[in-house]
Backbone atoms as SQL, in Angstrom:
CREATE TABLE atoms (id INTEGER PRIMARY KEY, chain TEXT, resi INTEGER, resn TEXT, atom TEXT, x REAL, y REAL, z REAL);
INSERT INTO atoms VALUES
  (1, 'A', 1, 'MET', 'N', 107.036, 105.034, 114.233),
  (2, 'A', 1, 'MET', 'CA', 106.833, 103.832, 113.458),
  (3, 'A', 1, 'MET', 'C', 107.846, 102.789, 113.886),
  (4, 'A', 2, 'ASN', 'N', 107.425, 101.561, 113.910),
  (5, 'A', 2, 'ASN', 'CA', 108.279, 100.456, 114.297),
  (6, 'A', 2, 'ASN', 'C', 109.352, 100.234, 113.238),
  (7, 'A', 3, 'ASP', 'N', 110.621, 100.306, 113.648),
  (8, 'A', 3, 'ASP', 'CA', 111.729, 100.104, 112.710),
  (9, 'A', 3, 'ASP', 'C', 111.644, 98.749, 112.038),
  (10, 'A', 4, 'LYS', 'N', 111.288, 97.731, 112.809),
  (11, 'A', 4, 'LYS', 'CA', 111.209, 96.368, 112.288),
  (12, 'A', 4, 'LYS', 'C', 110.206, 96.297, 111.133),
  (13, 'A', 5, 'CYS', 'N', 109.104, 96.991, 111.263),
  (14, 'A', 5, 'CYS', 'CA', 108.087, 97.015, 110.216),
  (15, 'A', 5, 'CYS', 'C', 108.653, 97.599, 108.931),
  (16, 'A', 6, 'CYS', 'N', 109.385, 98.690, 109.026),
  (17, 'A', 6, 'CYS', 'CA', 109.987, 99.317, 107.839),
  (18, 'A', 6, 'CYS', 'C', 110.969, 98.365, 107.176),
  (19, 'A', 7, 'TYR', 'N', 111.826, 97.749, 107.985),
  (20, 'A', 7, 'TYR', 'CA', 112.830, 96.841, 107.432),
  (21, 'A', 7, 'TYR', 'C', 112.169, 95.628, 106.785),
  (22, 'A', 8, 'GLN', 'N', 111.167, 95.065, 107.447),
  (23, 'A', 8, 'GLN', 'CA', 110.482, 93.898, 106.904),
  (24, 'A', 8, 'GLN', 'C', 109.759, 94.245, 105.600),
  (25, 'A', 9, 'PHE', 'N', 109.135, 95.414, 105.556),
  (26, 'A', 9, 'PHE', 'CA', 108.444, 95.831, 104.344),
  (27, 'A', 9, 'PHE', 'C', 109.442, 96.014, 103.211),
  (28, 'A', 10, 'GLN', 'N', 110.544, 96.684, 103.487),
  (29, 'A', 10, 'GLN', 'CA', 111.533, 96.913, 102.443),
  (30, 'A', 10, 'GLN', 'C', 112.114, 95.588, 101.953),
  (31, 'A', 11, 'ASP', 'N', 112.362, 94.654, 102.851),
  (32, 'A', 11, 'ASP', 'CA', 112.866, 93.346, 102.443),
  (33, 'A', 11, 'ASP', 'C', 111.836, 92.593, 101.599),
  (34, 'A', 12, 'ALA', 'N', 110.566, 92.670, 101.987),
  (35, 'A', 12, 'ALA', 'CA', 109.510, 91.985, 101.232),
  (36, 'A', 12, 'ALA', 'C', 109.384, 92.572, 99.829),
  (37, 'A', 13, 'VAL', 'N', 109.458, 93.887, 99.717),
  (38, 'A', 13, 'VAL', 'CA', 109.392, 94.522, 98.399),
  (39, 'A', 13, 'VAL', 'C', 110.551, 94.032, 97.545),
  (40, 'A', 14, 'ASP', 'N', 111.737, 93.978, 98.124),
  (41, 'A', 14, 'ASP', 'CA', 112.909, 93.524, 97.381),
  (42, 'A', 14, 'ASP', 'C', 112.748, 92.074, 96.931),
  (43, 'A', 15, 'GLU', 'N', 112.174, 91.253, 97.779),
  (44, 'A', 15, 'GLU', 'CA', 112.009, 89.839, 97.456),
  (45, 'A', 15, 'GLU', 'C', 110.949, 89.603, 96.385),
  (46, 'A', 16, 'TYR', 'N', 109.847, 90.346, 96.458),
  (47, 'A', 16, 'TYR', 'CA', 108.717, 90.057, 95.586),
  (48, 'A', 16, 'TYR', 'C', 108.605, 90.933, 94.349),
  (49, 'A', 17, 'LEU', 'N', 109.455, 91.916, 94.222),
  (50, 'A', 17, 'LEU', 'CA', 109.471, 92.695, 92.989),
  (51, 'A', 17, 'LEU', 'C', 110.351, 91.943, 92.000),
  (52, 'A', 18, 'VAL', 'N', 109.719, 91.272, 91.084),
  (53, 'A', 18, 'VAL', 'CA', 110.457, 90.457, 90.132),
  (54, 'A', 18, 'VAL', 'C', 110.206, 90.948, 88.712),
  (55, 'A', 19, 'ARG', 'N', 108.949, 91.029, 88.340),
  (56, 'A', 19, 'ARG', 'CA', 108.575, 91.304, 86.957),
  (57, 'A', 19, 'ARG', 'C', 108.947, 92.716, 86.502),
  (58, 'A', 20, 'HIS', 'N', 108.724, 93.708, 87.340),
  (59, 'A', 20, 'HIS', 'CA', 108.969, 95.111, 86.974),
  (60, 'A', 20, 'HIS', 'C', 110.198, 95.638, 87.715),
  (61, 'A', 21, 'ARG', 'N', 111.316, 94.990, 87.560),
  (62, 'A', 21, 'ARG', 'CA', 112.505, 95.354, 88.322),
  (63, 'A', 21, 'ARG', 'C', 113.324, 96.473, 87.687),
  (64, 'A', 22, 'SER', 'N', 113.114, 96.754, 86.425),
  (65, 'A', 22, 'SER', 'CA', 113.831, 97.839, 85.758),
  (66, 'A', 22, 'SER', 'C', 113.454, 99.166, 86.407),
  (67, 'A', 23, 'VAL', 'N', 114.415, 100.058, 86.529),
  (68, 'A', 23, 'VAL', 'CA', 114.134, 101.362, 87.119),
  (69, 'A', 23, 'VAL', 'C', 113.053, 102.090, 86.322),
  (70, 'A', 24, 'PHE', 'N', 113.023, 101.895, 85.010),
  (71, 'A', 24, 'PHE', 'CA', 111.988, 102.534, 84.195),
  (72, 'A', 24, 'PHE', 'C', 110.604, 101.976, 84.540),
  (73, 'A', 25, 'ASP', 'N', 110.543, 100.665, 84.714),
  (74, 'A', 25, 'ASP', 'CA', 109.273, 100.050, 85.109),
  (75, 'A', 25, 'ASP', 'C', 108.826, 100.568, 86.475),
  (76, 'A', 26, 'VAL', 'N', 109.750, 100.624, 87.415),
  (77, 'A', 26, 'VAL', 'CA', 109.404, 101.055, 88.770),
  (78, 'A', 26, 'VAL', 'C', 108.975, 102.518, 88.774),
  (79, 'A', 27, 'LEU', 'N', 109.691, 103.369, 88.058),
  (80, 'A', 27, 'LEU', 'CA', 109.321, 104.788, 88.003),
  (81, 'A', 27, 'LEU', 'C', 107.910, 104.977, 87.437),
  (82, 'A', 28, 'THR', 'N', 107.615, 104.284, 86.345),
  (83, 'A', 28, 'THR', 'CA', 106.294, 104.462, 85.735),
  (84, 'A', 28, 'THR', 'C', 105.198, 103.811, 86.569),
  (85, 'A', 29, 'LYS', 'N', 105.501, 102.691, 87.217),
  (86, 'A', 29, 'LYS', 'CA', 104.515, 102.046, 88.085),
  (87, 'A', 29, 'LYS', 'C', 104.251, 102.919, 89.326),
  (88, 'A', 30, 'TYR', 'N', 105.284, 103.567, 89.836),
  (89, 'A', 30, 'TYR', 'CA', 105.122, 104.469, 90.981),
  (90, 'A', 30, 'TYR', 'C', 104.234, 105.650, 90.597),
  (91, 'A', 31, 'GLN', 'N', 104.471, 106.209, 89.428),
  (92, 'A', 31, 'GLN', 'CA', 103.647, 107.322, 88.963),
  (93, 'A', 31, 'GLN', 'C', 102.204, 106.868, 88.753),
  (94, 'A', 32, 'GLU', 'N', 102.019, 105.696, 88.178),
  (95, 'A', 32, 'GLU', 'CA', 100.673, 105.151, 87.978),
  (96, 'A', 32, 'GLU', 'C', 99.979, 104.917, 89.320),
  (97, 'A', 33, 'ALA', 'N', 100.720, 104.386, 90.279),
  (98, 'A', 33, 'ALA', 'CA', 100.147, 104.125, 91.602),
  (99, 'A', 33, 'ALA', 'C', 99.723, 105.423, 92.275),
  (100, 'A', 34, 'ALA', 'N', 100.527, 106.474, 92.148),
  (101, 'A', 34, 'ALA', 'CA', 100.162, 107.774, 92.722),
  (102, 'A', 34, 'ALA', 'C', 98.898, 108.315, 92.069),
  (103, 'A', 35, 'ALA', 'N', 98.789, 108.143, 90.760),
  (104, 'A', 35, 'ALA', 'CA', 97.577, 108.586, 90.055),
  (105, 'A', 35, 'ALA', 'C', 96.355, 107.806, 90.529),
  (106, 'A', 36, 'ARG', 'N', 96.532, 106.540, 90.848),
  (107, 'A', 36, 'ARG', 'CA', 95.420, 105.718, 91.330),
  (108, 'A', 36, 'ARG', 'C', 94.976, 106.147, 92.734),
  (109, 'A', 37, 'VAL', 'N', 95.911, 106.638, 93.548),
  (110, 'A', 37, 'VAL', 'CA', 95.538, 107.198, 94.851),
  (111, 'A', 37, 'VAL', 'C', 94.652, 108.418, 94.623),
  (112, 'A', 38, 'ASN', 'N', 95.075, 109.300, 93.725),
  (113, 'A', 38, 'ASN', 'CA', 94.278, 110.488, 93.408),
  (114, 'A', 38, 'ASN', 'C', 92.899, 110.101, 92.904),
  (115, 'A', 39, 'ARG', 'N', 92.847, 109.107, 92.029),
  (116, 'A', 39, 'ARG', 'CA', 91.578, 108.678, 91.453),
  (117, 'A', 39, 'ARG', 'C', 90.667, 108.074, 92.514),
  (118, 'A', 40, 'ALA', 'N', 91.213, 107.307, 93.428),
  (119, 'A', 40, 'ALA', 'CA', 90.411, 106.702, 94.488),
  (120, 'A', 40, 'ALA', 'C', 89.780, 107.783, 95.368),
  (121, 'A', 41, 'TYR', 'N', 90.542, 108.810, 95.680),
  (122, 'A', 41, 'TYR', 'CA', 89.985, 109.896, 96.496),
  (123, 'A', 41, 'TYR', 'C', 88.941, 110.684, 95.712),
  (124, 'A', 42, 'ALA', 'N', 89.219, 110.901, 94.435),
  (125, 'A', 42, 'ALA', 'CA', 88.251, 111.606, 93.592),
  (126, 'A', 42, 'ALA', 'C', 86.941, 110.830, 93.506),
  (127, 'A', 43, 'LYS', 'N', 87.014, 109.511, 93.434),
  (128, 'A', 43, 'LYS', 'CA', 85.800, 108.692, 93.380),
  (129, 'A', 43, 'LYS', 'C', 85.009, 108.788, 94.685),
  (130, 'A', 44, 'ALA', 'N', 85.706, 108.959, 95.801),
  (131, 'A', 44, 'ALA', 'CA', 85.006, 109.146, 97.077),
  (132, 'A', 44, 'ALA', 'C', 84.140, 110.396, 97.014),
  (133, 'A', 45, 'VAL', 'N', 84.587, 111.368, 96.246),
  (134, 'A', 45, 'VAL', 'CA', 83.843, 112.613, 96.083),
  (135, 'A', 45, 'VAL', 'C', 82.771, 112.469, 95.008),
  (136, 'A', 46, 'THR', 'N', 83.171, 112.024, 93.832),
  (137, 'A', 46, 'THR', 'CA', 82.275, 112.090, 92.665),
  (138, 'A', 46, 'THR', 'C', 81.320, 110.915, 92.526),
  (139, 'A', 47, 'GLU', 'N', 81.700, 109.738, 92.987),
  (140, 'A', 47, 'GLU', 'CA', 80.821, 108.577, 92.839),
  (141, 'A', 47, 'GLU', 'C', 80.102, 108.226, 94.128),
  (142, 'A', 48, 'CYS', 'N', 80.847, 108.151, 95.212),
  (143, 'A', 48, 'CYS', 'CA', 80.238, 107.779, 96.489),
  (144, 'A', 48, 'CYS', 'C', 79.569, 108.977, 97.155),
  (145, 'A', 49, 'GLY', 'N', 80.286, 110.074, 97.196),
  (146, 'A', 49, 'GLY', 'CA', 79.758, 111.274, 97.842),
  (147, 'A', 49, 'GLY', 'C', 80.005, 111.338, 99.335),
  (148, 'A', 50, 'CYS', 'N', 80.804, 110.414, 99.872),
  (149, 'A', 50, 'CYS', 'CA', 81.088, 110.432, 101.309),
  (150, 'A', 50, 'CYS', 'C', 81.968, 111.625, 101.694),
  (151, 'A', 51, 'VAL', 'N', 82.658, 112.175, 100.725),
  (152, 'A', 51, 'VAL', 'CA', 83.495, 113.355, 100.929),
  (153, 'A', 51, 'VAL', 'C', 83.019, 114.422, 99.944),
  (154, 'A', 52, 'THR', 'N', 82.953, 115.653, 100.406),
  (155, 'A', 52, 'THR', 'CA', 82.634, 116.762, 99.511),
  (156, 'A', 52, 'THR', 'C', 83.778, 117.768, 99.553),
  (157, 'A', 53, 'ILE', 'N', 83.919, 118.459, 98.447),
  (158, 'A', 53, 'ILE', 'CA', 84.984, 119.458, 98.327),
  (159, 'A', 53, 'ILE', 'C', 84.356, 120.802, 98.004),
  (160, 'A', 54, 'GLU', 'N', 84.750, 121.794, 98.767),
  (161, 'A', 54, 'GLU', 'CA', 84.351, 123.165, 98.493),
  (162, 'A', 54, 'GLU', 'C', 85.594, 124.015, 98.691),
  (163, 'A', 55, 'ALA', 'N', 86.239, 124.322, 97.588),
  (164, 'A', 55, 'ALA', 'CA', 87.515, 125.025, 97.656),
  (165, 'A', 55, 'ALA', 'C', 87.342, 126.507, 97.398),
  (166, 'A', 56, 'GLY', 'N', 88.193, 127.243, 97.979),
  (167, 'A', 56, 'GLY', 'CA', 88.226, 128.680, 97.791),
  (168, 'A', 56, 'GLY', 'C', 89.524, 129.220, 98.348),
  (169, 'A', 57, 'ARG', 'N', 89.685, 130.486, 98.250),
  (170, 'A', 57, 'ARG', 'CA', 90.889, 131.139, 98.754),
  (171, 'A', 57, 'ARG', 'C', 90.961, 130.971, 100.266),
  (172, 'A', 58, 'GLN', 'N', 92.145, 130.713, 100.770),
  (173, 'A', 58, 'GLN', 'CA', 92.338, 130.624, 102.210),
  (174, 'A', 58, 'GLN', 'C', 92.126, 132.011, 102.811),
  (175, 'A', 59, 'GLU', 'N', 91.287, 132.090, 103.811),
  (176, 'A', 59, 'GLU', 'CA', 90.989, 133.362, 104.465),
  (177, 'A', 59, 'GLU', 'C', 91.787, 133.470, 105.759),
  (178, 'A', 60, 'ILE', 'N', 92.708, 134.406, 105.771),
  (179, 'A', 60, 'ILE', 'CA', 93.543, 134.638, 106.944),
  (180, 'A', 60, 'ILE', 'C', 93.266, 136.056, 107.433),
  (181, 'A', 61, 'PRO', 'N', 92.813, 136.174, 108.675),
  (182, 'A', 61, 'PRO', 'CA', 92.515, 137.512, 109.197),
  (183, 'A', 61, 'PRO', 'C', 93.757, 138.406, 109.191),
  (184, 'A', 62, 'GLU', 'N', 93.535, 139.657, 108.902),
  (185, 'A', 62, 'GLU', 'CA', 94.638, 140.621, 108.936),
  (186, 'A', 62, 'GLU', 'C', 95.190, 140.672, 110.352),
  (187, 'A', 63, 'GLY', 'N', 96.479, 140.694, 110.459),
  (188, 'A', 63, 'GLY', 'CA', 97.123, 140.763, 111.760),
  (189, 'A', 63, 'GLY', 'C', 97.259, 139.412, 112.446),
  (190, 'A', 64, 'ALA', 'N', 96.899, 138.332, 111.778),
  (191, 'A', 64, 'ALA', 'CA', 97.035, 137.003, 112.379),
  (192, 'A', 64, 'ALA', 'C', 98.507, 136.693, 112.621),
  (193, 'A', 65, 'GLU', 'N', 98.779, 136.076, 113.726),
  (194, 'A', 65, 'GLU', 'CA', 100.147, 135.685, 114.065),
  (195, 'A', 65, 'GLU', 'C', 100.537, 134.452, 113.250),
  (196, 'A', 66, 'PHE', 'N', 101.790, 134.387, 112.863),
  (197, 'A', 66, 'PHE', 'CA', 102.279, 133.268, 112.066),
  (198, 'A', 66, 'PHE', 'C', 102.031, 131.930, 112.761),
  (199, 'A', 67, 'ARG', 'N', 102.237, 131.891, 114.058),
  (200, 'A', 67, 'ARG', 'CA', 102.061, 130.640, 114.795),
  (201, 'A', 67, 'ARG', 'C', 100.610, 130.178, 114.817),
  (202, 'A', 68, 'ASP', 'N', 99.666, 131.060, 114.509),
  (203, 'A', 68, 'ASP', 'CA', 98.246, 130.716, 114.517),
  (204, 'A', 68, 'ASP', 'C', 97.689, 130.393, 113.133),
  (205, 'A', 69, 'LEU', 'N', 98.501, 130.470, 112.091),
  (206, 'A', 69, 'LEU', 'CA', 98.012, 130.290, 110.732),
  (207, 'A', 69, 'LEU', 'C', 97.320, 128.945, 110.514),
  (208, 'A', 70, 'LYS', 'N', 97.821, 127.906, 111.134),
  (209, 'A', 70, 'LYS', 'CA', 97.261, 126.569, 110.925),
  (210, 'A', 70, 'LYS', 'C', 95.767, 126.521, 111.233),
  (211, 'A', 71, 'GLN', 'N', 95.355, 127.248, 112.251),
  (212, 'A', 71, 'GLN', 'CA', 93.938, 127.202, 112.626),
  (213, 'A', 71, 'GLN', 'C', 93.035, 127.880, 111.602),
  (214, 'A', 72, 'TYR', 'N', 93.610, 128.699, 110.740),
  (215, 'A', 72, 'TYR', 'CA', 92.816, 129.383, 109.722),
  (216, 'A', 72, 'TYR', 'C', 92.824, 128.656, 108.368),
  (217, 'A', 73, 'MET', 'N', 93.677, 127.671, 108.233),
  (218, 'A', 73, 'MET', 'CA', 93.817, 126.977, 106.960),
  (219, 'A', 73, 'MET', 'C', 92.780, 125.863, 106.843),
  (220, 'A', 74, 'SER', 'N', 92.117, 125.812, 105.702),
  (221, 'A', 74, 'SER', 'CA', 91.096, 124.803, 105.442),
  (222, 'A', 74, 'SER', 'C', 91.656, 123.721, 104.532),
  (223, 'A', 75, 'ASN', 'N', 91.176, 122.486, 104.707),
  (224, 'A', 75, 'ASN', 'CA', 91.554, 121.433, 103.770),
  (225, 'A', 75, 'ASN', 'C', 90.518, 121.317, 102.648),
  (226, 'A', 76, 'HIS', 'N', 89.510, 122.146, 102.683),
  (227, 'A', 76, 'HIS', 'CA', 88.473, 122.250, 101.654),
  (228, 'A', 76, 'HIS', 'C', 87.612, 121.006, 101.507),
  (229, 'A', 77, 'THR', 'N', 87.612, 120.134, 102.505),
  (230, 'A', 77, 'THR', 'CA', 86.769, 118.944, 102.438),
  (231, 'A', 77, 'THR', 'C', 85.805, 118.899, 103.609),
  (232, 'A', 78, 'SER', 'N', 84.698, 118.192, 103.366),
  (233, 'A', 78, 'SER', 'CA', 83.744, 117.880, 104.424),
  (234, 'A', 78, 'SER', 'C', 83.507, 116.389, 104.380),
  (235, 'A', 79, 'GLY', 'N', 83.390, 115.786, 105.531),
  (236, 'A', 79, 'GLY', 'CA', 83.153, 114.357, 105.594),
  (237, 'A', 79, 'GLY', 'C', 84.440, 113.569, 105.570),
  (238, 'A', 80, 'GLN', 'N', 84.293, 112.291, 105.777),
  (239, 'A', 80, 'GLN', 'CA', 85.413, 111.355, 105.765),
  (240, 'A', 80, 'GLN', 'C', 85.076, 110.238, 104.793),
  (241, 'A', 81, 'PRO', 'N', 86.085, 109.643, 104.178),
  (242, 'A', 81, 'PRO', 'CA', 85.799, 108.502, 103.304),
  (243, 'A', 81, 'PRO', 'C', 85.070, 107.395, 104.083),
  (244, 'A', 82, 'CYS', 'N', 84.046, 106.836, 103.451),
  (245, 'A', 82, 'CYS', 'CA', 83.306, 105.729, 104.068),
  (246, 'A', 82, 'CYS', 'C', 84.211, 104.502, 104.132),
  (247, 'A', 83, 'THR', 'N', 83.722, 103.449, 104.743),
  (248, 'A', 83, 'THR', 'CA', 84.523, 102.232, 104.903),
  (249, 'A', 83, 'THR', 'C', 85.036, 101.712, 103.565),
  (250, 'A', 84, 'HIS', 'N', 84.162, 101.634, 102.579),
  (251, 'A', 84, 'HIS', 'CA', 84.577, 101.133, 101.265),
  (252, 'A', 84, 'HIS', 'C', 85.640, 102.041, 100.639),
  (253, 'A', 85, 'CYS', 'N', 85.401, 103.335, 100.641),
  (254, 'A', 85, 'CYS', 'CA', 86.356, 104.275, 100.034),
  (255, 'A', 85, 'CYS', 'C', 87.682, 104.269, 100.785),
  (256, 'A', 86, 'ARG', 'N', 87.635, 104.162, 102.111),
  (257, 'A', 86, 'ARG', 'CA', 88.868, 104.082, 102.903),
  (258, 'A', 86, 'ARG', 'C', 89.683, 102.855, 102.503),
  (259, 'A', 87, 'GLU', 'N', 89.001, 101.738, 102.303),
  (260, 'A', 87, 'GLU', 'CA', 89.691, 100.510, 101.901),
  (261, 'A', 87, 'GLU', 'C', 90.367, 100.677, 100.542),
  (262, 'A', 88, 'VAL', 'N', 89.656, 101.277, 99.604),
  (263, 'A', 88, 'VAL', 'CA', 90.209, 101.476, 98.262),
  (264, 'A', 88, 'VAL', 'C', 91.388, 102.443, 98.315),
  (265, 'A', 89, 'ILE', 'N', 91.235, 103.545, 99.021),
  (266, 'A', 89, 'ILE', 'CA', 92.319, 104.532, 99.138),
  (267, 'A', 89, 'ILE', 'C', 93.531, 103.892, 99.807),
  (268, 'A', 90, 'ALA', 'N', 93.305, 103.152, 100.879),
  (269, 'A', 90, 'ALA', 'CA', 94.412, 102.489, 101.588),
  (270, 'A', 90, 'ALA', 'C', 95.113, 101.479, 100.686),
  (271, 'A', 91, 'LYS', 'N', 94.347, 100.721, 99.915),
  (272, 'A', 91, 'LYS', 'CA', 94.938, 99.749, 98.991),
  (273, 'A', 91, 'LYS', 'C', 95.820, 100.454, 97.967),
  (274, 'A', 92, 'GLU', 'N', 95.320, 101.541, 97.412),
  (275, 'A', 92, 'GLU', 'CA', 96.094, 102.272, 96.405),
  (276, 'A', 92, 'GLU', 'C', 97.316, 102.938, 97.031),
  (277, 'A', 93, 'MET', 'N', 97.188, 103.437, 98.247),
  (278, 'A', 93, 'MET', 'CA', 98.348, 104.028, 98.929),
  (279, 'A', 93, 'MET', 'C', 99.396, 102.957, 99.220),
  (280, 'A', 94, 'GLY', 'N', 98.944, 101.761, 99.575),
  (281, 'A', 94, 'GLY', 'CA', 99.875, 100.655, 99.802),
  (282, 'A', 94, 'GLY', 'C', 100.660, 100.317, 98.552),
  (283, 'A', 95, 'ARG', 'N', 99.967, 100.292, 97.410),
  (284, 'A', 95, 'ARG', 'CA', 100.645, 100.014, 96.138),
  (285, 'A', 95, 'ARG', 'C', 101.661, 101.116, 95.839),
  (286, 'A', 96, 'SER', 'N', 101.288, 102.360, 96.114),
  (287, 'A', 96, 'SER', 'CA', 102.205, 103.476, 95.895),
  (288, 'A', 96, 'SER', 'C', 103.431, 103.340, 96.802),
  (289, 'A', 97, 'MET', 'N', 103.208, 102.960, 98.047),
  (290, 'A', 97, 'MET', 'CA', 104.321, 102.755, 98.975),
  (291, 'A', 97, 'MET', 'C', 105.221, 101.615, 98.507),
  (292, 'A', 98, 'PHE', 'N', 104.618, 100.577, 97.928),
  (293, 'A', 98, 'PHE', 'CA', 105.394, 99.453, 97.406),
  (294, 'A', 98, 'PHE', 'C', 106.390, 99.950, 96.364),
  (295, 'A', 99, 'TYR', 'N', 105.904, 100.716, 95.394),
  (296, 'A', 99, 'TYR', 'CA', 106.800, 101.174, 94.324),
  (297, 'A', 99, 'TYR', 'C', 107.770, 102.249, 94.809),
  (298, 'A', 100, 'GLN', 'N', 107.370, 103.054, 95.776),
  (299, 'A', 100, 'GLN', 'CA', 108.302, 104.015, 96.355),
  (300, 'A', 100, 'GLN', 'C', 109.448, 103.266, 97.039),
  (301, 'A', 101, 'THR', 'N', 109.109, 102.225, 97.756),
  (302, 'A', 101, 'THR', 'CA', 110.122, 101.415, 98.430),
  (303, 'A', 101, 'THR', 'C', 110.991, 100.684, 97.418),
  (304, 'A', 102, 'ALA', 'N', 110.385, 100.235, 96.312),
  (305, 'A', 102, 'ALA', 'CA', 111.170, 99.598, 95.254),
  (306, 'A', 102, 'ALA', 'C', 112.208, 100.570, 94.700),
  (307, 'A', 103, 'LEU', 'N', 111.825, 101.836, 94.543),
  (308, 'A', 103, 'LEU', 'CA', 112.795, 102.844, 94.088),
  (309, 'A', 103, 'LEU', 'C', 113.928, 102.997, 95.097),
  (310, 'A', 104, 'CYS', 'N', 113.580, 102.966, 96.370),
  (311, 'A', 104, 'CYS', 'CA', 114.628, 103.029, 97.402),
  (312, 'A', 104, 'CYS', 'C', 115.589, 101.855, 97.253),
  (313, 'A', 105, 'ASN', 'N', 115.035, 100.672, 97.054),
  (314, 'A', 105, 'ASN', 'CA', 115.884, 99.486, 96.906),
  (315, 'A', 105, 'ASN', 'C', 116.815, 99.623, 95.706),
  (316, 'A', 106, 'LEU', 'N', 116.282, 100.080, 94.580),
  (317, 'A', 106, 'LEU', 'CA', 117.107, 100.220, 93.385),
  (318, 'A', 106, 'LEU', 'C', 118.210, 101.264, 93.571),
  (319, 'A', 107, 'ALA', 'N', 117.938, 102.269, 94.397),
  (320, 'A', 107, 'ALA', 'CA', 118.922, 103.330, 94.641),
  (321, 'A', 107, 'ALA', 'C', 119.825, 103.027, 95.836),
  (322, 'A', 108, 'GLY', 'N', 119.583, 101.896, 96.502),
  (323, 'A', 108, 'GLY', 'CA', 120.393, 101.544, 97.670),
  (324, 'A', 108, 'GLY', 'C', 120.079, 102.390, 98.884),
  (325, 'A', 109, 'LEU', 'N', 118.852, 102.875, 98.959),
  (326, 'A', 109, 'LEU', 'CA', 118.431, 103.719, 100.078),
  (327, 'A', 109, 'LEU', 'C', 117.566, 102.922, 101.048),
  (328, 'A', 110, 'ASN', 'N', 117.566, 103.348, 102.295),
  (329, 'A', 110, 'ASN', 'CA', 116.751, 102.700, 103.311),
  (330, 'A', 110, 'ASN', 'C', 115.550, 103.589, 103.604),
  (331, 'A', 111, 'ILE', 'N', 114.356, 103.066, 103.406),
  (332, 'A', 111, 'ILE', 'CA', 113.129, 103.853, 103.583),
  (333, 'A', 111, 'ILE', 'C', 113.011, 104.382, 105.012),
  (334, 'A', 112, 'ARG', 'N', 113.431, 103.602, 105.980),
  (335, 'A', 112, 'ARG', 'CA', 113.357, 104.029, 107.376),
  (336, 'A', 112, 'ARG', 'C', 114.278, 105.220, 107.623),
  (337, 'A', 113, 'ASP', 'N', 115.482, 105.170, 107.044),
  (338, 'A', 113, 'ASP', 'CA', 116.426, 106.277, 107.200),
  (339, 'A', 113, 'ASP', 'C', 115.882, 107.552, 106.553),
  (340, 'A', 114, 'ILE', 'N', 115.235, 107.404, 105.401),
  (341, 'A', 114, 'ILE', 'CA', 114.651, 108.558, 104.719),
  (342, 'A', 114, 'ILE', 'C', 113.538, 109.161, 105.569),
  (343, 'A', 115, 'MET', 'N', 112.685, 108.306, 106.116),
  (344, 'A', 115, 'MET', 'CA', 111.603, 108.793, 106.969),
  (345, 'A', 115, 'MET', 'C', 112.151, 109.490, 108.220),
  (346, 'A', 116, 'GLU', 'N', 113.178, 108.913, 108.805),
  (347, 'A', 116, 'GLU', 'CA', 113.771, 109.514, 110.009),
  (348, 'A', 116, 'GLU', 'C', 114.410, 110.860, 109.688),
  (349, 'A', 117, 'GLN', 'N', 115.107, 110.945, 108.553),
  (350, 'A', 117, 'GLN', 'CA', 115.728, 112.218, 108.172),
  (351, 'A', 117, 'GLN', 'C', 114.663, 113.275, 107.906),
  (352, 'A', 118, 'GLU', 'N', 113.587, 112.890, 107.249),
  (353, 'A', 118, 'GLU', 'CA', 112.516, 113.851, 106.976),
  (354, 'A', 118, 'GLU', 'C', 111.850, 114.300, 108.275),
  (355, 'A', 119, 'ARG', 'N', 111.670, 113.366, 109.230),
  (356, 'A', 119, 'ARG', 'CA', 111.111, 113.724, 110.535),
  (357, 'A', 119, 'ARG', 'C', 112.018, 114.726, 111.236),
  (358, 'A', 120, 'LYS', 'N', 113.325, 114.483, 111.178),
  (359, 'A', 120, 'LYS', 'CA', 114.281, 115.410, 111.793),
  (360, 'A', 120, 'LYS', 'C', 114.201, 116.784, 111.135),
  (361, 'A', 121, 'ASN', 'N', 114.101, 116.802, 109.798),
  (362, 'A', 121, 'ASN', 'CA', 113.979, 118.082, 109.091),
  (363, 'A', 121, 'ASN', 'C', 112.734, 118.831, 109.552),
  (364, 'A', 122, 'LEU', 'N', 111.630, 118.116, 109.652),
  (365, 'A', 122, 'LEU', 'CA', 110.375, 118.744, 110.074),
  (366, 'A', 122, 'LEU', 'C', 110.475, 119.307, 111.482),
  (367, 'A', 123, 'THR', 'N', 111.009, 118.509, 112.394),
  (368, 'A', 123, 'THR', 'CA', 111.052, 118.953, 113.786),
  (369, 'A', 123, 'THR', 'C', 112.109, 120.019, 114.020),
  (370, 'A', 124, 'THR', 'N', 113.186, 119.987, 113.237),
  (371, 'A', 124, 'THR', 'CA', 114.226, 121.013, 113.365),
  (372, 'A', 124, 'THR', 'C', 113.741, 122.341, 112.821),
  (373, 'A', 125, 'LEU', 'N', 113.141, 122.306, 111.628),
  (374, 'A', 125, 'LEU', 'CA', 112.693, 123.537, 110.988),
  (375, 'A', 125, 'LEU', 'C', 111.356, 124.024, 111.532),
  (376, 'A', 126, 'GLY', 'N', 110.565, 123.109, 112.080),
  (377, 'A', 126, 'GLY', 'CA', 109.277, 123.489, 112.643),
  (378, 'A', 126, 'GLY', 'C', 108.416, 124.235, 111.640),
  (379, 'A', 127, 'VAL', 'N', 107.869, 125.360, 112.046),
  (380, 'A', 127, 'VAL', 'CA', 106.995, 126.131, 111.165),
  (381, 'A', 127, 'VAL', 'C', 107.725, 126.690, 109.946),
  (382, 'A', 128, 'PHE', 'N', 109.038, 126.732, 109.993),
  (383, 'A', 128, 'PHE', 'CA', 109.789, 127.255, 108.863),
  (384, 'A', 128, 'PHE', 'C', 109.904, 126.256, 107.722),
  (385, 'A', 129, 'HIS', 'N', 109.449, 125.038, 107.963),
  (386, 'A', 129, 'HIS', 'CA', 109.407, 124.031, 106.906),
  (387, 'A', 129, 'HIS', 'C', 108.351, 124.398, 105.880),
  (388, 'A', 130, 'LEU', 'N', 107.229, 124.984, 106.355),
  (389, 'A', 130, 'LEU', 'CA', 106.152, 125.499, 105.528),
  (390, 'A', 130, 'LEU', 'C', 105.590, 124.521, 104.494),
  (391, 'A', 131, 'SER', 'N', 105.212, 123.356, 104.935),
  (392, 'A', 131, 'SER', 'CA', 104.548, 122.399, 104.047),
  (393, 'A', 131, 'SER', 'C', 103.072, 122.441, 104.265);
């Protein structure tokens, strides 16, 4: 990711977050935004139907090697969000990112540094990260 983009986004959030600047407001708005992401994806399934969900127990063959587990794991979905649903999901994810970044600003954290540290954790731990 372009560092400049992260810095510019974080600066814009800091500049334009005026009305809900209290940490309590930001925390609750962030939680609401995350719920709206979930709802947008659920609507892609239940209202539009561009995505279907068929969930069940993950089936891993006996004797499967740990390094091969990813190929046996299902995301339990079929299809991709249509153009309209993608736009709605992206809009809601953007709002969620806005409030996440606002929390970083209130805590004096840099979103780019957090992303870089998490990337380092992932690449250092590799499969042992287990996410």
